[in-house]
N, C-alpha and C positions, 0 to 999 in steps of 0.2 A: 049543682053546687053541693048538695047534701052528700052525694056520692064521694066527692073530693074530700069533704070533712071526715067522712067515715074512713076513707083510705088513709088519711093523715093519722087518725086515732089508731088504726090497725098498725101502721108503721111505728107509731110511738110504743105500742105494746110490744112489737117485735124488738125495738131498740132496748126496751126495759129488759127483755129476756137475753139479749146479747150482753148487756151489762151484768146481769146475774150470772151468765156463763163465765164471764171474765172473773168476777168475784169468786165463784166456786171452783173454777178450774185452775186459775193462776194466782189468785190473791188470798186464798183461804187461810194460809198460815202466815200471811204478811199483815202488818199493822192495819191497813185499810180493810182487808177481809175480816180480820178478827173483830174490828170495831163494828163493821156492818152487821155481823151476826152475833155480836156479844160473846166472843169465844175467848177462852184462856189459851195460852200457847200450847199447853199440854193436850187439851182437847183438840185443838186445830191439828196438831201433829198426828194424833191418833186417828183422826177422821178425814185426813186429806184425800185419800183415795176414794172414799165414799162421796165426798163433796165434788170431786172431779166428775164422778159418774152423774151426779145430780146436774152439774153444769152442762154436761153433754146433752141431757134431756131438755134442758132449757134452750140449748142451741137448736135442737130439732123443732121446738115450738116456734122459735124465731124464724127458722128457715121456712117452715110451713106458712107462716104469715107473709113473709116476703114473696113466696111463691104465689100465694093467693092474690096479692096485689099485682104482681107481674102479669098474671093471666088476664087482667082487666075485668070486664063484666063477667067473663066465663069463670072467674075465680071466686064467685060469691060463695058457693058451697065449701070450697077449700078454706076460705076465711072464717066462715061460720064454724066449721069443724075445729079449726085450731083455736079460735077464740073460746069455744066451749071447753076445749082441753085446758086452756089457761084458767078459765073460770072455775072448773072443777079442782084444778091444782091449787088455786088461790083459796077456795073455800076449805079444802082439806088442810092446807097449811095454816090457815087462820084458826081452824078448830084444834089442830094438834101441835103447832109450833109457836106461832106468834100472831096476835091479832093484827099486827102491822101488815101482814101479808094480804089481808083483806083489801087494804087500800092500795097496795103496790101492784097486786095482780088482779084480784077479782073485780074491783070497781072499774078499772080501765077496760077490762075485757067485756064487762057488762055494757059499758058505754059504747064500745065498738060494735057489739051485737045490736044494740038498740038503733044506733045510727045506720048500720048496714040494712036492717029491715025497713027503717023509715025511708031509706034512699031508693028502695025498689019500686 
């Protein structure tokens, strides 16, 4: 039962990163993207290519988490690795960009890690 809950949290973290990918790659200079990241139209236009690159990396994090879940019990190390990547990215983002990132990325990743280890 705990393993199922852990996998649900891992999948939620993956979905968060798919959403971030969409915001950064496709909606960065649109009203929804600018609102999400508190951007001016000028700044969004100037940084659109950089944001798309960031979005791609978030997509890789999501893909790794989906892969780990798809592997079943054999995916434990894959899930741990990618959740640690999300955690580090969340901590760095919270320290350098926005404290909100701590709650959007780091806290869910930490919860996923704790649940994964408790489910073993």
